Every structure is written in C-alpha cells, then in structure tokens.
All heavy atoms as atom14 arrays in JSON, in Angstrom:
{
  "sequence": "MAGHENLSTTQRYMHLSPAAKDAAISLLDEAASQISGDILETEIAPKEKPRG",
  "atom14_mask": [
    [1, 1, 1, 1, 1, 1, 1, 1, 0, 0, 0, 0, 0, 0],
    [1, 1, 1, 1, 1, 0, 0, 0, 0, 0, 0, 0, 0, 0],
    [1, 1, 1, 1, 0, 0, 0, 0, 0, 0, 0, 0, 0, 0],
    [1, 1, 1, 1, 1, 1, 1, 1, 1, 1, 0, 0, 0, 0],
    [1, 1, 1, 1, 1, 1, 1, 1, 1, 0, 0, 0, 0, 0],
    [1, 1, 1, 1, 1, 1, 1, 1, 0, 0, 0, 0, 0, 0],
    [1, 1, 1, 1, 1, 1, 1, 1, 0, 0, 0, 0, 0, 0],
    [1, 1, 1, 1, 1, 1, 0, 0, 0, 0, 0, 0, 0, 0],
    [1, 1, 1, 1, 1, 1, 1, 0, 0, 0, 0, 0, 0, 0],
    [1, 1, 1, 1, 1, 1, 1, 0, 0, 0, 0, 0, 0, 0],
    [1, 1, 1, 1, 1, 1, 1, 1, 1, 0, 0, 0, 0, 0],
    [1, 1, 1, 1, 1, 1, 1, 1, 1, 1, 1, 0, 0, 0],
    [1, 1, 1, 1, 1, 1, 1, 1, 1, 1, 1, 1, 0, 0],
    [1, 1, 1, 1, 1, 1, 1, 1, 0, 0, 0, 0, 0, 0],
    [1, 1, 1, 1, 1, 1, 1, 1, 1, 1, 0, 0, 0, 0],
    [1, 1, 1, 1, 1, 1, 1, 1, 0, 0, 0, 0, 0, 0],
    [1, 1, 1, 1, 1, 1, 0, 0, 0, 0, 0, 0, 0, 0],
    [1, 1, 1, 1, 1, 1, 1, 0, 0, 0, 0, 0, 0, 0],
    [1, 1, 1, 1, 1, 0, 0, 0, 0, 0, 0, 0, 0, 0],
    [1, 1, 1, 1, 1, 0, 0, 0, 0, 0, 0, 0, 0, 0],
    [1, 1, 1, 1, 1, 1, 1, 1, 1, 0, 0, 0, 0, 0],
    [1, 1, 1, 1, 1, 1, 1, 1, 0, 0, 0, 0, 0, 0],
    [1, 1, 1, 1, 1, 0, 0, 0, 0, 0, 0, 0, 0, 0],
    [1, 1, 1, 1, 1, 0, 0, 0, 0, 0, 0, 0, 0, 0],
    [1, 1, 1, 1, 1, 1, 1, 1, 0, 0, 0, 0, 0, 0],
    [1, 1, 1, 1, 1, 1, 0, 0, 0, 0, 0, 0, 0, 0],
    [1, 1, 1, 1, 1, 1, 1, 1, 0, 0, 0, 0, 0, 0],
    [1, 1, 1, 1, 1, 1, 1, 1, 0, 0, 0, 0, 0, 0],
    [1, 1, 1, 1, 1, 1, 1, 1, 0, 0, 0, 0, 0, 0],
    [1, 1, 1, 1, 1, 1, 1, 1, 1, 0, 0, 0, 0, 0],
    [1, 1, 1, 1, 1, 0, 0, 0, 0, 0, 0, 0, 0, 0],
    [1, 1, 1, 1, 1, 0, 0, 0, 0, 0, 0, 0, 0, 0],
    [1, 1, 1, 1, 1, 1, 0, 0, 0, 0, 0, 0, 0, 0],
    [1, 1, 1, 1, 1, 1, 1, 1, 1, 0, 0, 0, 0, 0],
    [1, 1, 1, 1, 1, 1, 1, 1, 0, 0, 0, 0, 0, 0],
    [1, 1, 1, 1, 1, 1, 0, 0, 0, 0, 0, 0, 0, 0],
    [1, 1, 1, 1, 0, 0, 0, 0, 0, 0, 0, 0, 0, 0],
    [1, 1, 1, 1, 1, 1, 1, 1, 0, 0, 0, 0, 0, 0],
    [1, 1, 1, 1, 1, 1, 1, 1, 0, 0, 0, 0, 0, 0],
    [1, 1, 1, 1, 1, 1, 1, 1, 0, 0, 0, 0, 0, 0],
    [1, 1, 1, 1, 1, 1, 1, 1, 1, 0, 0, 0, 0, 0],
    [1, 1, 1, 1, 1, 1, 1, 0, 0, 0, 0, 0, 0, 0],
    [1, 1, 1, 1, 1, 1, 1, 1, 1, 0, 0, 0, 0, 0],
    [1, 1, 1, 1, 1, 1, 1, 1, 0, 0, 0, 0, 0, 0],
    [1, 1, 1, 1, 1, 0, 0, 0, 0, 0, 0, 0, 0, 0],
    [1, 1, 1, 1, 1, 1, 1, 0, 0, 0, 0, 0, 0, 0],
    [1, 1, 1, 1, 1, 1, 1, 1, 1, 0, 0, 0, 0, 0],
    [1, 1, 1, 1, 1, 1, 1, 1, 1, 0, 0, 0, 0, 0],
    [1, 1, 1, 1, 1, 1, 1, 1, 1, 0, 0, 0, 0, 0],
    [1, 1, 1, 1, 1, 1, 1, 0, 0, 0, 0, 0, 0, 0],
    [1, 1, 1, 1, 1, 1, 1, 1, 1, 1, 1, 0, 0, 0],
    [1, 1, 1, 1, 0, 0, 0, 0, 0, 0, 0, 0, 0, 0]
  ],
  "atom14_positions": [
    [[98.25, 92.77, 102.39], [97.2, 91.95, 101.83], [97.78, 90.62, 101.34], [97.28, 89.56, 101.66], [96.5, 92.69, 100.68], [95.45, 91.85, 99.98], [94.83, 92.59, 98.48], [93.48, 93.52, 99.11], [0.0, 0.0, 0.0], [0.0, 0.0, 0.0], [0.0, 0.0, 0.0], [0.0, 0.0, 0.0], [0.0, 0.0, 0.0], [0.0, 0.0, 0.0]],
    [[98.83, 90.66, 100.58], [99.4, 89.42, 100.04], [100.76, 89.12, 100.65], [101.5, 88.3, 100.13], [99.5, 89.53, 98.52], [0.0, 0.0, 0.0], [0.0, 0.0, 0.0], [0.0, 0.0, 0.0], [0.0, 0.0, 0.0], [0.0, 0.0, 0.0], [0.0, 0.0, 0.0], [0.0, 0.0, 0.0], [0.0, 0.0, 0.0], [0.0, 0.0, 0.0]],
    [[101.09, 89.81, 101.73], [102.35, 89.54, 102.41], [103.51, 90.37, 101.91], [104.63, 90.15, 102.34], [0.0, 0.0, 0.0], [0.0, 0.0, 0.0], [0.0, 0.0, 0.0], [0.0, 0.0, 0.0], [0.0, 0.0, 0.0], [0.0, 0.0, 0.0], [0.0, 0.0, 0.0], [0.0, 0.0, 0.0], [0.0, 0.0, 0.0], [0.0, 0.0, 0.0]],
    [[103.25, 91.3, 101.02], [104.34, 92.15, 100.54], [104.59, 93.28, 101.53], [103.67, 93.75, 102.2], [104.0, 92.73, 99.17], [103.85, 91.69, 98.11], [102.67, 91.46, 97.47], [104.73, 90.8, 97.6], [102.82, 90.49, 96.6], [104.06, 90.06, 96.67], [0.0, 0.0, 0.0], [0.0, 0.0, 0.0], [0.0, 0.0, 0.0], [0.0, 0.0, 0.0]],
    [[105.8, 93.73, 101.59], [106.15, 94.82, 102.49], [105.6, 96.15, 101.99], [105.26, 97.03, 102.76], [107.67, 94.9, 102.63], [108.14, 95.9, 103.65], [109.63, 95.84, 103.87], [110.16, 94.73, 104.02], [110.25, 96.92, 103.88], [0.0, 0.0, 0.0], [0.0, 0.0, 0.0], [0.0, 0.0, 0.0], [0.0, 0.0, 0.0], [0.0, 0.0, 0.0]],
    [[105.5, 96.28, 100.69], [105.1, 97.54, 100.08], [103.79, 97.35, 99.32], [103.64, 96.41, 98.56], [106.22, 98.0, 99.13], [106.02, 99.41, 98.67], [104.91, 99.83, 98.37], [107.11, 100.14, 98.58], [0.0, 0.0, 0.0], [0.0, 0.0, 0.0], [0.0, 0.0, 0.0], [0.0, 0.0, 0.0], [0.0, 0.0, 0.0], [0.0, 0.0, 0.0]],
    [[102.83, 98.25, 99.51], [101.54, 98.16, 98.85], [101.68, 98.19, 97.33], [100.96, 97.48, 96.63], [100.63, 99.3, 99.31], [99.26, 99.37, 98.65], [98.46, 98.1, 98.91], [98.5, 100.58, 99.13], [0.0, 0.0, 0.0], [0.0, 0.0, 0.0], [0.0, 0.0, 0.0], [0.0, 0.0, 0.0], [0.0, 0.0, 0.0], [0.0, 0.0, 0.0]],
    [[102.62, 98.96, 96.81], [102.76, 99.03, 95.35], [103.16, 97.68, 94.77], [102.77, 97.34, 93.65], [103.76, 100.12, 94.95], [105.04, 99.82, 95.45], [0.0, 0.0, 0.0], [0.0, 0.0, 0.0], [0.0, 0.0, 0.0], [0.0, 0.0, 0.0], [0.0, 0.0, 0.0], [0.0, 0.0, 0.0], [0.0, 0.0, 0.0], [0.0, 0.0, 0.0]],
    [[103.92, 96.88, 95.51], [104.28, 95.54, 95.04], [103.04, 94.66, 94.97], [102.83, 93.93, 93.99], [105.32, 94.89, 95.97], [106.44, 95.76, 96.07], [105.77, 93.54, 95.44], [0.0, 0.0, 0.0], [0.0, 0.0, 0.0], [0.0, 0.0, 0.0], [0.0, 0.0, 0.0], [0.0, 0.0, 0.0], [0.0, 0.0, 0.0], [0.0, 0.0, 0.0]],
    [[102.21, 94.74, 95.99], [100.97, 93.97, 95.99], [100.1, 94.38, 94.81], [99.56, 93.53, 94.1], [100.19, 94.19, 97.3], [101.01, 93.77, 98.39], [98.89, 93.42, 97.32], [0.0, 0.0, 0.0], [0.0, 0.0, 0.0], [0.0, 0.0, 0.0], [0.0, 0.0, 0.0], [0.0, 0.0, 0.0], [0.0, 0.0, 0.0], [0.0, 0.0, 0.0]],
    [[99.97, 95.69, 94.57], [99.15, 96.17, 93.48], [99.68, 95.71, 92.12], [98.92, 95.47, 91.21], [99.06, 97.7, 93.52], [98.27, 98.18, 94.71], [98.32, 99.69, 94.87], [99.3, 100.33, 94.53], [97.26, 100.26, 95.41], [0.0, 0.0, 0.0], [0.0, 0.0, 0.0], [0.0, 0.0, 0.0], [0.0, 0.0, 0.0], [0.0, 0.0, 0.0]],
    [[100.97, 95.55, 92.01], [101.57, 95.11, 90.76], [101.14, 93.69, 90.41], [100.94, 93.35, 89.25], [103.1, 95.18, 90.86], [103.81, 94.81, 89.58], [105.32, 94.91, 89.72], [105.74, 96.2, 90.23], [106.7, 96.39, 91.14], [107.38, 95.37, 91.61], [107.01, 97.59, 91.55], [0.0, 0.0, 0.0], [0.0, 0.0, 0.0], [0.0, 0.0, 0.0]],
    [[101.0, 92.85, 91.42], [100.71, 91.44, 91.18], [99.25, 91.04, 91.38], [98.85, 89.96, 90.99], [101.61, 90.56, 92.07], [103.06, 90.71, 91.7], [103.93, 91.43, 92.5], [103.55, 90.15, 90.53], [105.26, 91.58, 92.15], [104.88, 90.29, 90.17], [105.73, 91.0, 90.98], [107.03, 91.16, 90.63], [0.0, 0.0, 0.0], [0.0, 0.0, 0.0]],
    [[98.47, 91.88, 91.99], [97.06, 91.58, 92.22], [96.24, 92.23, 91.1], [96.22, 93.45, 90.99], [96.6, 92.11, 93.58], [97.38, 91.56, 94.76], [97.1, 89.84, 95.09], [95.53, 89.92, 95.9], [0.0, 0.0, 0.0], [0.0, 0.0, 0.0], [0.0, 0.0, 0.0], [0.0, 0.0, 0.0], [0.0, 0.0, 0.0], [0.0, 0.0, 0.0]],
    [[95.59, 91.43, 90.33], [94.79, 91.95, 89.21], [93.33, 91.65, 89.49], [92.77, 90.68, 88.99], [95.25, 91.33, 87.89], [96.69, 91.55, 87.61], [97.21, 92.77, 87.25], [97.75, 90.71, 87.69], [98.51, 92.67, 87.09], [98.87, 91.44, 87.35], [0.0, 0.0, 0.0], [0.0, 0.0, 0.0], [0.0, 0.0, 0.0], [0.0, 0.0, 0.0]],
    [[92.73, 92.47, 90.33], [91.35, 92.26, 90.71], [90.42, 93.04, 89.79], [90.72, 94.16, 89.39], [91.13, 92.71, 92.15], [91.96, 92.0, 93.22], [91.69, 92.62, 94.58], [91.66, 90.51, 93.23], [0.0, 0.0, 0.0], [0.0, 0.0, 0.0], [0.0, 0.0, 0.0], [0.0, 0.0, 0.0], [0.0, 0.0, 0.0], [0.0, 0.0, 0.0]],
    [[89.29, 92.43, 89.5], [88.28, 93.12, 88.71], [87.66, 94.24, 89.54], [87.71, 94.19, 90.77], [87.2, 92.14, 88.27], [86.44, 91.74, 89.39], [0.0, 0.0, 0.0], [0.0, 0.0, 0.0], [0.0, 0.0, 0.0], [0.0, 0.0, 0.0], [0.0, 0.0, 0.0], [0.0, 0.0, 0.0], [0.0, 0.0, 0.0], [0.0, 0.0, 0.0]],
    [[87.07, 95.22, 88.89], [86.4, 96.28, 89.67], [85.33, 95.72, 90.61], [85.17, 96.2, 91.72], [85.77, 97.17, 88.59], [86.68, 96.98, 87.4], [87.09, 95.53, 87.47], [0.0, 0.0, 0.0], [0.0, 0.0, 0.0], [0.0, 0.0, 0.0], [0.0, 0.0, 0.0], [0.0, 0.0, 0.0], [0.0, 0.0, 0.0], [0.0, 0.0, 0.0]],
    [[84.63, 94.67, 90.18], [83.6, 94.07, 91.04], [84.23, 93.44, 92.29], [83.69, 93.53, 93.39], [82.81, 93.02, 90.26], [0.0, 0.0, 0.0], [0.0, 0.0, 0.0], [0.0, 0.0, 0.0], [0.0, 0.0, 0.0], [0.0, 0.0, 0.0], [0.0, 0.0, 0.0], [0.0, 0.0, 0.0], [0.0, 0.0, 0.0], [0.0, 0.0, 0.0]],
    [[85.39, 92.8, 92.13], [86.07, 92.19, 93.27], [86.56, 93.26, 94.24], [86.48, 93.1, 95.46], [87.24, 91.34, 92.79], [0.0, 0.0, 0.0], [0.0, 0.0, 0.0], [0.0, 0.0, 0.0], [0.0, 0.0, 0.0], [0.0, 0.0, 0.0], [0.0, 0.0, 0.0], [0.0, 0.0, 0.0], [0.0, 0.0, 0.0], [0.0, 0.0, 0.0]],
    [[87.06, 94.37, 93.7], [87.5, 95.47, 94.56], [86.31, 96.05, 95.33], [86.4, 96.31, 96.53], [88.16, 96.57, 93.73], [89.51, 96.19, 93.19], [90.08, 97.32, 92.37], [91.35, 96.92, 91.66], [91.88, 97.98, 90.82], [0.0, 0.0, 0.0], [0.0, 0.0, 0.0], [0.0, 0.0, 0.0], [0.0, 0.0, 0.0], [0.0, 0.0, 0.0]],
    [[85.18, 96.25, 94.63], [83.99, 96.78, 95.29], [83.49, 95.85, 96.39], [83.09, 96.31, 97.46], [82.88, 97.02, 94.26], [83.18, 98.18, 93.31], [84.05, 99.01, 93.65], [82.53, 98.24, 92.25], [0.0, 0.0, 0.0], [0.0, 0.0, 0.0], [0.0, 0.0, 0.0], [0.0, 0.0, 0.0], [0.0, 0.0, 0.0], [0.0, 0.0, 0.0]],
    [[83.54, 94.55, 96.15], [83.11, 93.59, 97.15], [84.03, 93.64, 98.38], [83.55, 93.57, 99.52], [83.1, 92.18, 96.56], [0.0, 0.0, 0.0], [0.0, 0.0, 0.0], [0.0, 0.0, 0.0], [0.0, 0.0, 0.0], [0.0, 0.0, 0.0], [0.0, 0.0, 0.0], [0.0, 0.0, 0.0], [0.0, 0.0, 0.0], [0.0, 0.0, 0.0]],
    [[85.34, 93.76, 98.16], [86.28, 93.84, 99.27], [86.05, 95.11, 100.09], [86.07, 95.08, 101.32], [87.71, 93.79, 98.74], [0.0, 0.0, 0.0], [0.0, 0.0, 0.0], [0.0, 0.0, 0.0], [0.0, 0.0, 0.0], [0.0, 0.0, 0.0], [0.0, 0.0, 0.0], [0.0, 0.0, 0.0], [0.0, 0.0, 0.0], [0.0, 0.0, 0.0]],
    [[85.82, 96.21, 99.41], [85.56, 97.48, 100.1], [84.28, 97.38, 100.92], [84.21, 97.84, 102.06], [85.51, 98.64, 99.11], [86.91, 98.89, 98.55], [84.95, 99.91, 99.75], [86.95, 99.85, 97.38], [0.0, 0.0, 0.0], [0.0, 0.0, 0.0], [0.0, 0.0, 0.0], [0.0, 0.0, 0.0], [0.0, 0.0, 0.0], [0.0, 0.0, 0.0]],
    [[83.26, 96.74, 100.35], [81.99, 96.57, 101.08], [82.19, 95.75, 102.35], [81.62, 96.07, 103.39], [80.95, 95.89, 100.19], [80.6, 96.74, 99.13], [0.0, 0.0, 0.0], [0.0, 0.0, 0.0], [0.0, 0.0, 0.0], [0.0, 0.0, 0.0], [0.0, 0.0, 0.0], [0.0, 0.0, 0.0], [0.0, 0.0, 0.0], [0.0, 0.0, 0.0]],
    [[82.99, 94.69, 102.26], [83.27, 93.88, 103.44], [83.98, 94.69, 104.52], [83.66, 94.59, 105.7], [84.13, 92.67, 103.06], [83.43, 91.54, 102.33], [84.44, 90.48, 101.9], [82.36, 90.91, 103.21], [0.0, 0.0, 0.0], [0.0, 0.0, 0.0], [0.0, 0.0, 0.0], [0.0, 0.0, 0.0], [0.0, 0.0, 0.0], [0.0, 0.0, 0.0]],
    [[84.95, 95.5, 104.11], [85.66, 96.33, 105.07], [84.75, 97.38, 105.68], [84.81, 97.65, 106.88], [86.87, 97.0, 104.4], [87.99, 96.05, 103.99], [89.02, 96.79, 103.15], [88.64, 95.41, 105.2], [0.0, 0.0, 0.0], [0.0, 0.0, 0.0], [0.0, 0.0, 0.0], [0.0, 0.0, 0.0], [0.0, 0.0, 0.0], [0.0, 0.0, 0.0]],
    [[83.89, 97.99, 104.85], [82.95, 98.98, 105.37], [81.98, 98.35, 106.37], [81.68, 98.94, 107.41], [82.16, 99.62, 104.23], [82.98, 100.6, 103.42], [84.03, 101.06, 103.92], [82.56, 100.92, 102.29], [0.0, 0.0, 0.0], [0.0, 0.0, 0.0], [0.0, 0.0, 0.0], [0.0, 0.0, 0.0], [0.0, 0.0, 0.0], [0.0, 0.0, 0.0]],
    [[81.51, 97.14, 106.06], [80.59, 96.45, 106.96], [81.26, 96.14, 108.29], [80.69, 96.36, 109.35], [80.1, 95.16, 106.31], [79.08, 94.41, 107.13], [78.6, 93.15, 106.44], [78.5, 93.16, 105.21], [78.35, 92.17, 107.16], [0.0, 0.0, 0.0], [0.0, 0.0, 0.0], [0.0, 0.0, 0.0], [0.0, 0.0, 0.0], [0.0, 0.0, 0.0]],
    [[82.49, 95.65, 108.23], [83.22, 95.34, 109.45], [83.46, 96.6, 110.27], [83.33, 96.59, 111.49], [84.54, 94.66, 109.12], [0.0, 0.0, 0.0], [0.0, 0.0, 0.0], [0.0, 0.0, 0.0], [0.0, 0.0, 0.0], [0.0, 0.0, 0.0], [0.0, 0.0, 0.0], [0.0, 0.0, 0.0], [0.0, 0.0, 0.0], [0.0, 0.0, 0.0]],
    [[83.8, 97.69, 109.6], [84.07, 98.95, 110.31], [82.81, 99.48, 110.98], [82.88, 100.06, 112.07], [84.63, 99.98, 109.34], [0.0, 0.0, 0.0], [0.0, 0.0, 0.0], [0.0, 0.0, 0.0], [0.0, 0.0, 0.0], [0.0, 0.0, 0.0], [0.0, 0.0, 0.0], [0.0, 0.0, 0.0], [0.0, 0.0, 0.0], [0.0, 0.0, 0.0]],
    [[81.65, 99.27, 110.37], [80.41, 99.78, 110.95], [80.01, 98.99, 112.19], [79.22, 99.47, 113.0], [79.28, 99.74, 109.92], [78.91, 98.41, 109.63], [0.0, 0.0, 0.0], [0.0, 0.0, 0.0], [0.0, 0.0, 0.0], [0.0, 0.0, 0.0], [0.0, 0.0, 0.0], [0.0, 0.0, 0.0], [0.0, 0.0, 0.0], [0.0, 0.0, 0.0]],
    [[80.55, 97.79, 112.37], [80.22, 96.97, 113.53], [81.12, 97.26, 114.73], [80.85, 96.79, 115.82], [80.32, 95.49, 113.17], [79.29, 95.08, 112.15], [79.44, 93.64, 111.71], [80.29, 92.92, 112.23], [78.64, 93.22, 110.75], [0.0, 0.0, 0.0], [0.0, 0.0, 0.0], [0.0, 0.0, 0.0], [0.0, 0.0, 0.0], [0.0, 0.0, 0.0]],
    [[82.15, 98.04, 114.51], [83.06, 98.4, 115.6], [82.43, 99.55, 116.36], [82.06, 100.57, 115.79], [84.44, 98.8, 115.06], [85.09, 97.63, 114.35], [85.33, 99.32, 116.18], [86.37, 97.99, 113.62], [0.0, 0.0, 0.0], [0.0, 0.0, 0.0], [0.0, 0.0, 0.0], [0.0, 0.0, 0.0], [0.0, 0.0, 0.0], [0.0, 0.0, 0.0]],
    [[82.31, 99.38, 117.67], [81.75, 100.46, 118.47], [82.87, 101.27, 119.09], [83.97, 100.78, 119.28], [80.84, 99.9, 119.56], [81.59, 99.09, 120.44], [0.0, 0.0, 0.0], [0.0, 0.0, 0.0], [0.0, 0.0, 0.0], [0.0, 0.0, 0.0], [0.0, 0.0, 0.0], [0.0, 0.0, 0.0], [0.0, 0.0, 0.0], [0.0, 0.0, 0.0]],
    [[82.57, 102.49, 119.39], [83.56, 103.36, 120.02], [84.14, 104.33, 119.01], [83.83, 104.32, 117.83], [0.0, 0.0, 0.0], [0.0, 0.0, 0.0], [0.0, 0.0, 0.0], [0.0, 0.0, 0.0], [0.0, 0.0, 0.0], [0.0, 0.0, 0.0], [0.0, 0.0, 0.0], [0.0, 0.0, 0.0], [0.0, 0.0, 0.0], [0.0, 0.0, 0.0]],
    [[84.98, 105.19, 119.53], [85.6, 106.2, 118.69], [86.94, 105.71, 118.19], [87.64, 104.97, 118.87], [85.82, 107.5, 119.49], [84.5, 108.14, 119.88], [83.53, 108.0, 119.13], [84.46, 108.79, 120.94], [0.0, 0.0, 0.0], [0.0, 0.0, 0.0], [0.0, 0.0, 0.0], [0.0, 0.0, 0.0], [0.0, 0.0, 0.0], [0.0, 0.0, 0.0]],
    [[87.29, 106.16, 117.02], [88.61, 105.88, 116.48], [89.49, 107.08, 116.85], [89.15, 108.22, 116.57], [88.57, 105.68, 114.96], [87.73, 104.46, 114.63], [89.98, 105.54, 114.41], [87.53, 104.25, 113.15], [0.0, 0.0, 0.0], [0.0, 0.0, 0.0], [0.0, 0.0, 0.0], [0.0, 0.0, 0.0], [0.0, 0.0, 0.0], [0.0, 0.0, 0.0]],
    [[90.58, 106.81, 117.5], [91.46, 107.85, 117.97], [92.67, 107.95, 117.07], [93.36, 106.96, 116.84], [91.92, 107.53, 119.4], [92.91, 108.49, 120.04], [92.29, 109.87, 120.19], [93.35, 107.96, 121.38], [0.0, 0.0, 0.0], [0.0, 0.0, 0.0], [0.0, 0.0, 0.0], [0.0, 0.0, 0.0], [0.0, 0.0, 0.0], [0.0, 0.0, 0.0]],
    [[92.89, 109.13, 116.53], [94.09, 109.34, 115.72], [95.26, 109.56, 116.65], [95.17, 110.3, 117.62], [93.92, 110.55, 114.81], [92.99, 110.28, 113.65], [93.06, 111.4, 112.63], [94.12, 112.04, 112.47], [92.03, 111.63, 111.98], [0.0, 0.0, 0.0], [0.0, 0.0, 0.0], [0.0, 0.0, 0.0], [0.0, 0.0, 0.0], [0.0, 0.0, 0.0]],
    [[96.34, 108.9, 116.36], [97.54, 109.07, 117.17], [98.71, 109.37, 116.27], [98.66, 109.14, 115.07], [97.86, 107.79, 117.97], [98.05, 106.71, 117.06], [96.73, 107.44, 118.93], [0.0, 0.0, 0.0], [0.0, 0.0, 0.0], [0.0, 0.0, 0.0], [0.0, 0.0, 0.0], [0.0, 0.0, 0.0], [0.0, 0.0, 0.0], [0.0, 0.0, 0.0]],
    [[99.73, 109.91, 116.84], [100.95, 110.13, 116.08], [102.1, 109.51, 116.85], [102.02, 109.3, 118.06], [101.2, 111.61, 115.84], [101.45, 112.42, 117.09], [101.67, 113.89, 116.79], [100.8, 114.5, 116.15], [102.71, 114.4, 117.21], [0.0, 0.0, 0.0], [0.0, 0.0, 0.0], [0.0, 0.0, 0.0], [0.0, 0.0, 0.0], [0.0, 0.0, 0.0]],
    [[103.12, 109.21, 116.13], [104.3, 108.61, 116.76], [105.11, 109.71, 117.43], [105.44, 110.71, 116.8], [105.15, 107.87, 115.71], [104.33, 106.74, 115.11], [106.43, 107.35, 116.34], [105.02, 106.06, 113.94], [0.0, 0.0, 0.0], [0.0, 0.0, 0.0], [0.0, 0.0, 0.0], [0.0, 0.0, 0.0], [0.0, 0.0, 0.0], [0.0, 0.0, 0.0]],
    [[105.34, 109.53, 118.71], [106.12, 110.52, 119.46], [107.56, 110.48, 119.02], [108.12, 109.4, 118.77], [106.01, 110.26, 120.95], [0.0, 0.0, 0.0], [0.0, 0.0, 0.0], [0.0, 0.0, 0.0], [0.0, 0.0, 0.0], [0.0, 0.0, 0.0], [0.0, 0.0, 0.0], [0.0, 0.0, 0.0], [0.0, 0.0, 0.0], [0.0, 0.0, 0.0]],
    [[108.21, 111.63, 118.91], [109.64, 111.62, 118.54], [110.47, 110.93, 119.62], [110.12, 110.99, 120.8], [109.98, 113.1, 118.42], [108.91, 113.83, 119.15], [107.69, 112.96, 119.16], [0.0, 0.0, 0.0], [0.0, 0.0, 0.0], [0.0, 0.0, 0.0], [0.0, 0.0, 0.0], [0.0, 0.0, 0.0], [0.0, 0.0, 0.0], [0.0, 0.0, 0.0]],
    [[111.52, 110.28, 119.2], [112.39, 109.6, 120.15], [113.15, 110.64, 120.97], [113.56, 111.68, 120.46], [113.39, 108.71, 119.42], [112.73, 107.53, 118.74], [113.76, 106.65, 118.09], [113.08, 105.47, 117.43], [114.03, 104.59, 116.78], [0.0, 0.0, 0.0], [0.0, 0.0, 0.0], [0.0, 0.0, 0.0], [0.0, 0.0, 0.0], [0.0, 0.0, 0.0]],
    [[113.28, 110.33, 122.24], [114.03, 111.23, 123.12], [115.51, 111.13, 122.83], [116.03, 110.04, 122.56], [113.77, 110.89, 124.58], [112.37, 111.17, 125.02], [112.19, 110.93, 126.51], [113.19, 111.02, 127.25], [111.07, 110.64, 126.92], [0.0, 0.0, 0.0], [0.0, 0.0, 0.0], [0.0, 0.0, 0.0], [0.0, 0.0, 0.0], [0.0, 0.0, 0.0]],
    [[116.17, 112.26, 122.92], [117.64, 112.27, 122.74], [118.28, 111.77, 124.02], [117.84, 112.12, 125.12], [118.13, 113.67, 122.41], [117.63, 114.17, 121.08], [118.15, 115.56, 120.8], [117.6, 116.06, 119.47], [118.0, 117.44, 119.2], [0.0, 0.0, 0.0], [0.0, 0.0, 0.0], [0.0, 0.0, 0.0], [0.0, 0.0, 0.0], [0.0, 0.0, 0.0]],
    [[119.31, 110.95, 123.92], [119.99, 110.47, 125.14], [120.61, 111.63, 125.89], [121.13, 112.58, 125.31], [121.05, 109.53, 124.63], [121.0, 109.54, 123.15], [119.89, 110.44, 122.72], [0.0, 0.0, 0.0], [0.0, 0.0, 0.0], [0.0, 0.0, 0.0], [0.0, 0.0, 0.0], [0.0, 0.0, 0.0], [0.0, 0.0, 0.0], [0.0, 0.0, 0.0]],
    [[120.5, 111.56, 127.21], [121.1, 112.6, 128.04], [122.57, 112.27, 128.24], [122.93, 111.13, 128.45], [120.41, 112.66, 129.4], [118.97, 113.06, 129.29], [118.32, 113.11, 130.63], [116.89, 113.34, 130.49], [116.08, 113.46, 131.5], [116.53, 113.37, 132.73], [114.81, 113.68, 131.3], [0.0, 0.0, 0.0], [0.0, 0.0, 0.0], [0.0, 0.0, 0.0]],
    [[123.38, 113.27, 128.15], [124.77, 112.93, 128.35], [125.64, 114.06, 128.34], [126.44, 114.67, 128.65], [0.0, 0.0, 0.0], [0.0, 0.0, 0.0], [0.0, 0.0, 0.0], [0.0, 0.0, 0.0], [0.0, 0.0, 0.0], [0.0, 0.0, 0.0], [0.0, 0.0, 0.0], [0.0, 0.0, 0.0], [0.0, 0.0, 0.0], [0.0, 0.0, 0.0]]
  ]
}
C-alpha cells in the first residue's frame, strides 16, 4: 500500500480513521464485484531437485 515490504510496517505508519478504512474496503469490494469470471486458487509448486 505505501511501498513497504512488510504489511506490519505499513500498519505502523498509516493511521487511518475507521471511516477511511471502511471507505477503502468499499472501493475494493466494488472493484472485485466488477471482475467477471472465477477466481482460481493456486499454490506454488515445489522446486524440482536437480538430477545428478
């Protein structure tokens, strides 16, 4: 959100009011409802061991 690598760092420095948080969540919910199609859950495949 603010360019930090870790969410906890962002949370430490971002002091949003509850109303601002609710507004941001509403915007994200609205954007998500406009996306058509299914959301596919994926997992990261384990790396193959080198053959040798």
